[in-house]
C-alpha positions in Angstrom: -1.7 23.5 4.6 -4.6 25.7 5.6 -5.4 27.6 8.7 -8.9 26.4 8.8 -7.6 22.9 8.4 -6.6 23.3 12.1 -10.1 22.0 12.6 -8.9 18.6 11.2 -5.5 19.0 12.9 -7.0 18.7 16.4 -6.7 14.9 16.2 -3.0 15.3 15.2 -2.3 16.7 18.6 -3.1 13.4 20.3 -0.8 11.6 17.9 2.4 13.7 18.4 3.1 12.4 21.9 3.2 8.8 20.4 5.6 9.9 17.7 7.9 11.4 20.3 7.8 8.0 22.1 8.7 6.2 18.9 11.7 8.5 18.5 13.0 7.4 21.8 12.4 3.7 21.0 14.1 4.1 17.6 17.1 5.6 19.3 17.3 2.7 21.8 17.1 0.1 19.1 19.4 1.8 16.6 22.4 -0.2 17.9 20.9 -3.5 16.8 19.1 -2.3 13.6 20.6 -3.3 10.3 22.2 -0.5 8.4 20.5 1.0 5.4 21.3 -1.0 2.2 23.9 0.7 -0.1 22.5 -1.3 -3.0 20.7 0.9 -5.5 17.3 -0.7 -6.1 16.3 2.4 -8.1 12.9 2.1 -6.3 11.7 5.0 -4.2 9.0 4.4 -1.6 7.0 7.5 -0.9 4.2 8.3 1.5 2.2 11.2 0.1 -0.7 13.1 1.5 -1.5 14.5 -1.9 -3.7 12.1 -3.9 -2.6 9.8 -6.7 -4.5 12.0 -9.1 -2.2 14.9 -8.1 1.1 13.1 -7.8 1.0 10.5 -10.7 2.0 13.1 -13.4 4.9 14.0 -11.2 6.0 10.4 -10.8 5.6 9.8 -14.5 7.9 12.6 -15.4 10.5 11.6 -12.8 10.5 8.0 -14.2 10.7 9.3 -17.8 13.7 11.5 -16.9 15.4 8.8 -14.9 15.1 5.5 -16.8 15.1 2.5 -14.5 13.8 4.4 -11.5 10.4 3.7 -10.0 8.3 5.5 -7.4 6.2 3.2 -5.3 3.7 5.5 -3.5 1.2 5.0 -0.8 -1.2 7.6 0.5 -2.9 9.0 3.6 -4.9 12.2 3.9 -3.7 15.1 6.1 -3.3 15.6 8.9 -4.0 13.1 11.7 -4.4 10.1 9.4 -1.1 10.9 7.7 0.9 11.4 10.9 -0.6 8.2 12.3 0.4 6.1 9.3 3.9 7.7 9.1 4.5 7.1 12.8 3.5 3.4 12.5 5.8 2.9 9.6 8.7 4.7 11.2 8.2 2.8 14.4 8.2 -0.6 12.8 11.3 0.1 10.8 9.4 0.1 7.5 9.3 3.9 6.9 9.2 5.2 3.4 12.3 6.5 1.7 10.7 9.9 1.2 7.8 11.4 3.3 6.1 14.6 4.2 7.4 16.8 7.0 5.0 19.4 8.3 4.4 21.8 11.1 2.6 19.2 13.2 5.4 16.6 13.2 8.6 18.6 12.3 9.9 18.8 15.9 9.4 15.0 16.5 10.9 14.2 13.1 14.0 16.4 13.6 14.6 15.6 17.2 14.0 11.9 16.7 16.7 11.6 13.9 14.2 10.3 11.4 15.1 12.7 8.5 18.4 13.2 6.6 20.1 16.5 6.7 19.6 18.2 3.3 21.7 21.3 4.0 24.7 19.9 2.0 22.6 19.2 -1.2 23.7 21.4 -4.1 20.1 22.3 -4.9 19.2 23.5 -1.4 19.6 27.2 -2.4 16.6 26.7 -4.8 14.4 26.4 -1.7 13.0 29.7 -0.4 14.6 31.1 2.8 11.4 30.9 4.8 11.0 27.3 3.7 14.5 26.3 4.8 14.0 28.1 8.1 10.7 26.3 8.8 12.3 22.9 8.6 15.7 23.6 10.1 17.2 22.8 13.4 20.7 23.8 14.5 21.6 25.0 11.1 20.6 21.8 9.3 17.7 21.5 6.9 15.4 18.5 7.0 12.6 19.3 4.6 12.4 20.6 1.1 9.2 22.7 0.9 8.4 24.0 -2.6 5.4 26.2 -1.8 3.7 28.3 0.8 0.1 29.4 1.4 -1.4 32.7 2.4 -4.6 33.5 4.2 -6.8 36.6 4.0 -10.3 37.8 3.3 -11.8 36.2 0.2 -14.6 38.4 -1.2 -17.5 38.0 -3.5 -17.1 41.0 -5.7 -20.7 41.1 -6.9 -22.1 41.2 -3.4 -19.7 43.9 -2.4 -20.6 45.9 -5.4 -24.1 46.2 -4.2 -22.9 48.5 -1.4 -20.6 50.6 -3.5 -17.4 48.7 -2.8 -14.5 49.7 -5.1 -11.3 49.4 -3.1 -9.9 47.1 -0.4 -10.5 48.6 3.1 -7.3 50.3 4.3 -7.9 50.1 8.0 -9.7 47.8 10.4 -12.3 50.5 10.9 -12.8 50.6 7.2 -13.4 46.9 7.2 -15.9 47.1 10.0 -17.7 49.9 8.2 -17.9 47.7 5.1 -19.5 44.9 7.2 -22.1 47.3 8.5 -23.0 48.5 5.0 -23.5 44.9 3.9 -25.6 44.1 7.0 -27.8 47.2 6.3 -28.3 45.9 2.8 -29.5 42.5 4.1 -26.2 40.7 3.1 -24.4 38.5 5.6 -21.0 40.3 5.7 -18.3 38.0 7.0 -17.7 34.4 8.2 -14.7 32.5 9.4 -14.4 29.4 11.5 -14.0 29.7 15.2 -12.5 26.2 15.4 -8.9 27.4 15.6 -7.0 30.6 15.4 -8.7 32.4 12.6 -7.1 34.0 9.5 -8.0 37.5 10.7 -6.5 37.0 14.1 -3.4 35.3 12.8 -2.8 38.2 10.4 -3.3 40.8 13.2 -0.9 38.9 15.4 1.5 38.8 12.4 1.6 42.6 12.4 2.5 42.6 16.1 5.2 40.0 15.3 6.6 42.3 12.6 6.7 45.1 15.1 9.0 42.9 17.3 11.3 42.1 14.3 9.7 38.6 13.9 10.8 37.5 17.4 7.5 37.7 19.3 7.2 34.0 20.0 10.9 33.6 20.7 10.6 36.4 23.3 7.4 35.0 24.9 9.0 31.5 25.3 12.2 33.1 26.7 10.2 34.9 29.3 11.1 38.4 28.0 7.5 39.2 27.3 4.1 37.6 27.6 1.0 36.7 25.6 -0.8 39.3 27.7 1.5 42.1 26.5 1.8 41.1 22.9 -1.6 39.5 22.0 -4.0 41.7 23.9 -4.2 44.6 21.3 -4.7 42.2 18.4 -7.3 40.2 20.4 -9.2 43.4 21.2 -9.3 44.4 17.5 -10.3 40.9 16.4 -13.1 40.7 19.0 -14.8 43.8 17.6 -16.1 41.5 14.8 -18.4 39.9 17.4 -18.9 42.9 19.7 -20.2 45.0 16.7 -22.2 42.2 15.1 -20.0 41.8 12.0 -19.9 38.0 12.7 -22.6 36.1 14.6 -21.5 34.2 17.8 -22.9 31.1 16.2 -19.9 31.0 13.9 -18.0 29.3 16.7 -19.9 26.1 16.0 -19.3 26.1 12.2 -16.6 24.2 10.5 -14.5 25.6 7.8 -16.3 23.4 5.3 -19.7 24.7 6.4 -18.5 28.3 6.0 -17.1 27.6 2.6 -20.4 26.1 1.5 -22.3 29.2 2.6 -19.8 31.3 0.6 -20.1 29.2 -2.5 -23.9 29.5 -2.4 -23.6 33.3 -2.3 -25.0 33.6 1.2 -22.1 35.5 2.6 -20.0 38.3 1.1 -16.6 37.7 2.7 -14.9 34.8 4.4 -11.5 34.3 6.1 -9.7 31.5 4.4 -6.5 30.4 2.7 -5.2 30.3 -0.9 -5.6 26.6 -0.9 -9.4 27.0 -0.9 -9.6 29.0 -4.1 -9.6 26.2 -6.6 -12.2 24.2 -4.7 -14.5 27.2 -4.5 -14.1 28.0 -8.1 -15.0 24.5 -9.1 -18.1 24.5 -6.9 -19.2 28.1 -7.9 -17.5 29.0 -11.2 -19.6 32.1 -11.7 -18.4 33.9 -8.6 -16.1 36.9 -9.1 -13.5 36.5 -6.4 -10.6 38.4 -4.9 -8.3 38.0 -1.9 -7.6 40.9 0.4 -5.0 41.2 3.1 -6.3 41.7 6.6 -6.1 45.4 7.5 -4.6 46.6 10.7 -5.6 49.6 12.9 -3.2 52.1 11.4 -3.3 51.5 7.6 -1.0 48.6 7.4 -2.1 45.1 6.4 -0.9 41.5 6.7 -1.5 37.9 5.7 -1.9 34.8 7.7 -0.1 31.8 6.2 2.8 29.3 6.5 5.3 27.3 4.5 3.7 24.3 3.0 4.8 20.8 4.0 8.2 19.7 2.8 9.7 16.5 1.4 12.0 14.6 3.8 14.4 11.8 3.2 14.3 8.9 5.7 17.6 8.8 7.6 17.4 5.0 7.1 16.2 5.0 3.5 16.6 1.6 1.9 18.0 3.3 -1.3 19.4 6.7 -0.2 20.7 7.5 -3.7 17.3 7.0 -5.3 15.6 9.0 -2.5 17.9 11.9 -3.0 17.4 11.8 -6.8 13.6 11.9 -6.3 13.6 14.8 -3.9 16.0 16.7 -6.2 13.4 16.2 -8.9 10.5 17.3 -6.7 12.1 20.7 -6.1 13.4 21.1 -9.7 11.8 23.5 -12.1 10.1 20.7 -14.1 8.9 18.9 -11.0 7.5 22.0 -9.3 5.8 23.1 -12.6 4.0 19.8 -12.9 2.9 19.8 -9.3 1.8 23.5 -9.4 -0.4 22.8 -12.4 -2.1 20.0 -10.5 -2.6 22.0 -7.3 -2.5 25.7 -8.2 -0.1 26.2 -5.3 1.9 29.4 -4.6 5.3 27.8 -5.3 8.3 29.5 -4.0 11.4 27.9 -5.5 13.9 30.2 -7.1 13.9 28.8 -10.6 10.2 28.7 -11.3 7.4 31.3 -11.0 4.0 30.0 -11.9 1.1 31.8 -13.5 -1.5 32.2 -10.8 -5.2 33.1 -10.7 -5.5 36.9 -10.6 -7.3 36.6 -7.2 -3.9 35.5 -5.7 -1.9 38.3 -7.3 -1.5 40.6 -4.3 -1.1 37.7 -1.9 1.5 35.8 -3.9 4.2 38.4 -3.8 3.9 38.7 0.0 3.9 34.9 0.4 7.1 34.6 -1.7 8.7 37.2 0.5 7.7 35.3 3.6 5.4 38.1 4.8 2.9 35.9 6.6 2.4 34.5 10.0 0.7 31.5 11.8 1.2 31.1 15.5 1.3 27.3 15.6 4.2 27.2 13.1 6.1 30.0 14.9 5.8 28.6 18.4 9.1 27.0 19.5 7.5 24.0 21.1 4.2 22.6 22.5 2.3 23.9 19.5 -0.2 21.1 19.8 -1.1 21.9 23.4 -1.0 25.6 22.9 -3.2 25.4 19.8 -5.8 23.4 21.6 -5.8 25.9 24.5 -6.1 28.9 22.1 -9.1 27.4 20.3 -10.9 26.7 23.6 -10.2 30.3 24.9 -11.1 32.0 21.7 -14.4 30.1 21.5 -15.3 31.3 25.0 -14.4 34.9 23.9 -16.7 34.6 20.8 -19.5 33.4 23.1 -18.9 36.4 25.4 -17.9 34.3 28.4 -14.5 35.8 28.7 -12.7 38.9 27.5 -9.8 39.3 25.0 -7.5 40.0 28.0 -8.6 36.7 29.6 -7.6 34.9 26.4 -4.1 36.3 26.5 -3.7 35.6 30.2 -5.0 32.1 29.7 -2.3 31.5 27.1 0.3 32.6 29.5 -1.0 30.2 32.2 -1.0 27.3 29.7 2.6 28.1 28.6 3.8 28.1 32.2 2.1 24.7 32.8 4.3 23.2 30.0 7.5 24.1 31.7 
């Protein structure tokens, strides 16, 4: 899933509390619930958030390779609608055999005992390490994620060429200098949505996380450091976009979709977005010459925003566990991943299949496969819904000039303390 899709994820935050309550109810009723049937119906029920157009070729091949097996799919779009539908089905005891586990519901799914432990499956080593870690708890794996996404700076190469652009900016100062050249030429330089933690800020925070051996959030939650100490440098760097006029303050009111439309129409030279947006933009504006750049840091290093994509989970009370396991095994197989990748152009990360990607994703893809990306909401140990909402509110105030970057970091510390 995308970073700018956090705009749509705000509704999901209101849903997660209800899912937690259902977990408690399910536990209380488990003693009187009928055990899952051991009879092999060879029918797999699956709740997907990819469309039927995307998934039907996958189902067709699974059924072809496994005569007698059938996938009975239902659909709901990400993210709030999907979580709402899944929670209703799980709460009523009519949950699908296989469903999507994602950053927004993984804690409730794992803590509530809704998903089967996949760590003993013989194929689990085919799943990338970052993917296993994302959907693991206490050494057990509950989701089989076959792809990841990266986020960076998507550029219109023709517009950049008008100001002499030849190579990606190596430092943040170089990036700001490029935005000033574009502005001087009458070209809007850079847009990214203010309705969430932006791609550029997430990548800058990723550099700080790397400096702390990938343990920044763990240390903040343990009280060994604070948002103020770790976030403030990145926030100051990011805020220069607005202080120096590279991005107008009005961007705080724009959705990711509105920004994408501006980019597609050639009205802005660069935008912060994720790899998932590339195909849609190319369909809407096939003549644009595009490239993805990593977000440059202050000292010559660079980084990507990003996260592991949603994974496939098996219902702990699947009506036909054997069929469900066979289906998920196919979903992560070379053939299953290849079909899915062709439908979605995803950056797949399974060990036995490497897709041919659009050249614009070339630099990003190697970093994504190595797990060299960062997204705060995915890395936070808990309360990601509450903390994400608070971060969005504080960042929008900073964009408007009402508070300082230091105030944002202090506000995050205050909010975290209130959750304890």
